[in-house]
Every structure is written in C-alpha cells, then in structure tokens.
C-alpha positions in Angstrom: -7.9 23.2 29.7 -10.3 23.5 26.8 -8.4 20.9 24.9 -8.3 18.6 27.8 -12.0 18.9 28.3 -12.6 18.2 24.6 -10.4 15.1 24.7 -12.2 13.8 27.7 -15.5 14.5 26.2 -14.4 12.5 23.1 -13.3 9.6 25.2 -16.7 9.5 27.0 -18.5 9.6 23.7 -16.5 6.7 22.4 -17.2 4.7 25.5 -21.0 5.4 25.1 -21.0 4.6 21.4 -19.3 1.3 21.9 -20.8 0.3 25.3 -21.0 -3.4 25.5 -18.6 -4.0 22.7 -15.3 -3.0 24.3 -15.0 -6.2 26.3 -16.2 -9.8 25.7 -16.3 -12.9 28.0 -14.3 -14.7 25.3 -11.7 -12.1 24.9 -10.5 -10.7 21.6 -9.5 -13.4 19.1 -6.8 -12.9 16.6 -6.9 -15.3 13.7 -4.6 -16.2 10.9 -1.4 -16.2 13.1 0.9 -18.7 11.3 4.6 -18.5 11.1 4.6 -17.2 7.4 2.2 -14.4 8.1 4.0 -13.4 11.2 7.2 -13.4 9.3 5.8 -11.2 6.5 4.1 -8.9 9.1 7.5 -8.4 10.9 9.1 -7.6 7.5 6.3 -5.0 7.0 7.0 -3.5 10.4 10.7 -3.4 9.8 10.3 -1.7 6.4 8.1 0.9 8.0 10.5 1.5 10.7 13.4 1.7 8.1 11.6 4.1 5.8 9.9 6.3 8.5 12.0 5.6 11.6 11.4 3.4 14.6 8.8 5.7 16.2 6.7 5.6 13.0 7.0 1.8 12.9 5.7 1.4 16.3 3.0 4.1 16.0 1.8 2.3 12.9 1.4 -1.0 14.7 -0.5 0.6 17.5 -2.8 2.7 15.1 -3.7 -0.4 13.0 -4.4 -2.5 16.1 -6.7 0.2 17.6 -8.4 0.7 14.3 -9.2 -3.0 13.8 -10.3 -3.2 17.5 -12.8 -0.4 16.8 -14.4 -2.6 14.1 -14.5 -5.6 16.4 -16.1 -3.6 19.2 -18.6 -2.3 16.7 -19.5 -5.8 15.5 -20.1 -6.8 19.2 -22.5 -3.9 19.6 -24.2 -5.0 16.6 -24.7 -8.5 18.2 -21.7 -10.4 16.5 -20.1 -12.0 19.5 -17.8 -14.0 17.1 -16.0 -10.8 15.8 -12.3 -11.1 15.7 -9.1 -9.9 14.1 -7.5 -11.5 11.1 -3.9 -10.2 10.4 -3.3 -9.6 6.7 0.6 -9.6 5.9 1.7 -6.3 4.5 -1.7 -4.8 4.7 -2.5 -4.5 8.4 -5.5 -6.4 9.4 -9.2 -6.9 9.0 -12.1 -7.5 11.4 -14.3 -10.3 10.5 -17.6 -12.1 11.6 -19.2 -15.3 10.4 -22.4 -13.5 9.6 -23.1 -10.2 7.9 -24.7 -7.2 9.5 -28.5 -7.6 9.2 -29.0 -3.9 8.2 -27.3 -1.2 6.4 -27.2 1.0 9.4 -25.3 -1.6 11.3 -22.9 -2.2 8.4 -22.2 1.6 8.3 -21.6 1.8 12.1 -19.2 -1.2 11.9 -17.3 0.4 9.0 -17.1 3.9 10.6 -16.1 2.8 14.0 -12.6 1.6 12.9 -11.6 5.1 12.3 -14.1 6.4 14.9 -12.5 4.8 17.9 -9.2 6.4 17.0 -10.3 10.0 17.3 -10.3 10.2 21.1 -6.7 8.6 21.5 -5.4 10.7 18.7 -6.6 14.0 20.4 -5.4 12.8 23.8 -1.9 11.9 22.3 -1.7 15.4 20.7 -2.5 17.2 24.0 -0.3 14.8 26.1 2.6 15.5 23.8 2.5 19.2 24.6 1.9 18.7 28.3 5.1 16.3 28.6 7.3 18.2 26.4 9.4 19.9 29.0 9.8 16.9 31.2 10.0 14.0 28.7 10.9 15.1 25.2 11.2 11.5 23.9 7.8 10.5 25.1 6.4 13.7 23.6 7.9 12.9 20.3 6.4 9.5 20.4 3.0 10.7 21.2 3.0 13.3 18.6 4.1 10.7 16.0 1.4 8.3 17.2 -1.3 11.1 16.7 0.0 12.1 13.3 0.2 8.4 12.1 -3.2 7.7 13.4 -4.7 10.7 11.8 -3.1 10.1 8.4 -3.9 6.4 8.4 -7.5 6.9 9.2 -8.0 9.8 6.8 -6.7 7.6 4.0 -9.0 4.8 5.1 -12.0 7.2 5.0 -11.4 8.3 1.4 -14.6 7.4 -0.6 -12.6 4.6 -2.5 -13.5 1.0 -2.7 -12.7 -1.3 -0.7 -11.6 1.2 2.1 -13.9 1.9 4.9 -14.8 5.3 3.4 -15.9 3.4 0.3 -18.2 1.2 2.2 -19.7 4.1 4.1 -20.5 6.0 0.8 -21.9 2.8 -0.7 -24.4 2.6 1.9 -25.2 6.3 2.0 -25.5 6.4 -1.9 -27.9 3.4 -1.7 -30.2 5.3 0.6 -30.5 8.4 -1.6 -30.1 6.7 -5.1 -31.6 3.3 -4.8 -30.3 1.1 -7.7 -27.1 3.0 -8.0 -24.9 0.6 -6.0 -23.2 -1.1 -9.0 -22.2 2.3 -10.7 -21.0 3.7 -7.3 -18.9 0.7 -6.5 -17.3 0.7 -10.0 -16.6 4.4 -9.9 -14.9 4.0 -6.4 -13.0 1.0 -7.5 -11.7 2.9 -10.6 -10.8 5.9 -8.5 -8.7 3.5 -6.2 -6.8 2.2 -9.2 -6.2 5.7 -10.4 -4.8 6.8 -7.1 -2.6 3.9 -7.1 -1.2 4.8 -10.5 -0.9 8.5 -9.5 1.1 7.6 -6.3 3.0 4.9 -8.2 2.2 2.5 -5.5 2.3 -1.3 -6.4 0.9 -2.2 -3.0 -2.0 0.1 -3.3 -2.6 -1.1 -6.8 -2.7 -4.7 -5.6 -5.0 -3.7 -2.8 -7.4 -2.1 -5.4 -7.4 -5.3 -7.5 -8.1 -7.5 -4.5 -11.0 -5.1 -3.6 -12.4 -5.2 -7.2 -13.1 -8.9 -6.8 -15.7 -8.3 -4.0 -17.6 -5.7 -6.1 -20.6 -7.8 -7.2 -20.7 -9.7 -3.9 -20.8 -6.4 -2.0 -23.7 -5.1 -4.1 -25.7 -8.3 -3.5 -25.0 -8.2 0.2 -26.1 -4.6 0.4 -29.4 -5.4 -1.3 -30.1 -8.1 1.1 -29.7 -6.0 4.2 -32.5 -3.9 5.8 -32.1 -0.5 4.0 -31.2 2.7 5.8 -33.8 5.6 5.6 -32.8 8.9 4.3 -33.0 10.7 7.7 -30.6 8.2 9.1 -28.5 8.5 6.0 -28.1 12.2 6.6 -27.0 11.5 10.3 -24.5 8.9 8.9 -23.1 11.2 6.3 -22.6 13.9 9.1 -20.8 11.4 11.3 -18.6 10.4 8.2 -17.8 14.0 7.5 -16.9 14.8 11.1 -14.7 11.7 11.4 -12.9 12.4 8.1 -12.3 16.0 9.1 -11.0 15.1 12.5 -8.4 12.7 11.1 -7.4 15.2 8.4 -6.7 17.7 11.1 -4.9 15.3 13.4 -2.7 14.0 10.7 -2.4 17.0 8.5 1.3 17.2 8.8 1.8 13.6 7.6 -1.0 13.7 5.1 0.6 16.8 3.4 3.8 14.8 3.1 2.0 11.7 1.6 -0.1 13.5 -0.8 
C-alpha cells in the first residue's frame, strides 16, 4: 500500500508540475515524418528488438515517446505553444520550438522534464508488475521491462555530458555558481561524452557526441542571452536534478548494471 500511495503521489506531482502543458488545442505535432526517416526509424526499432528482444524494442519506443512528450509539455508550460516532436532516425527524438526559452530557469525546466515526466510511469509500472504477476505473467514481464528501460534510458540521458539533458542542466547550474565558466564546462562535458563513447566502443554514441560538439559555441551564446538563474533557484534546480537522476538509477538499476 505504501508503494501504491507513493506512485499516486508522484503522478499527482507530475500533473501539477505540467499543468497546462499536457494538452493543447492544436494537439501534439510530430515533424520530420518522411519515408526515409520512418524507414530508418523502423530499422532502429527492429535492431533493438533483435538485440534485446521484442519487449525491449516496444518498451524503448514507449520510453522515448514519453520522454520527448515531457519536453513538449514543459515547453508549453513555459509559453511555447508551437512545441513539437521531431523524430531523429536511430537516435530517438527531440522536442523543438521556434523560439528559445527566455530564461535559464525555463530552459532548465524544459531539459529536466523529459526525464522528469517518466518517473511516475516507471514507478507505477514497477508496482503494477508485482500486482499482476500471478494473474498475467506476460503483462507483468512487459511492465517490468518498460520500467527498467525507462529508468536506464533516462539515467543515461541525465549524465552530466554534453549534449544530453543532464549536460544542459549542469551547464545552467554551473553558470549560476561560476559565471563565465560556461565555455570550459561545455568543453569538459563534450570531451567526457567522447571519452565515454570510446570506452564503450560505441560508434553511435561517438557520432552523437560529434554532432553535439557542433552546438557548443551556440549553446554558450544562447545561455548568456537568457535571463540568468539566481543561486537559490540553482540550488533547488540541483536538488531536483539529483532526485530525478537517483530515481532513474534505482528504477533501471538492473539494466544500468548490464550496460555499464
């Protein structure tokens, strides 16, 4: 009963944090859907299903979609009614808007709520998997797989590496405590991302790091143009980041231990 109460509380907290952003009169737009992109995306899904099994392939699709919807909802809360998905072949997706967030606080909120929206569904899936195990083992297995994949995916995404969401969050927090350090922080996180790609011998991760490195100087200029975040707010932001990172580490611990 305690676990169920916690999961319901997390769901309520998510609804409150994203109130006004979960729905839109215009619906949720998915941009970039062309035959080539859809074909490459399908190949990525098939590859995931082949390597990890069909359950992991389906769980990965749902986890990525939920993550990106979290960014879109946060954009809407921040006043960006044009927020939408763009599907990126072999790399999942990205939420975009035609205008940049006006403040660092809004930018942090948008970056964190991709992983943030996933906490409640992950916890609910873990609890539901135990509740239905006796009556429906197949459903229980999928729910457990979804929870593990969601946790591992978002834990990785929250690592303080550029251009992951965790790197974007740390860039903003670092600028609040160490003004003028943005360029060095970005370079360090980008180098760490490349080092991880080499350590894991992942060509896809290496390409992702190279693509992200192209936006280093643009990201620094954008940050300096935004309304800065004060140190008290930065402390709260850092606590929220740490909680979200720890929650996903716990939720995806089994899969994270296998990947790392």
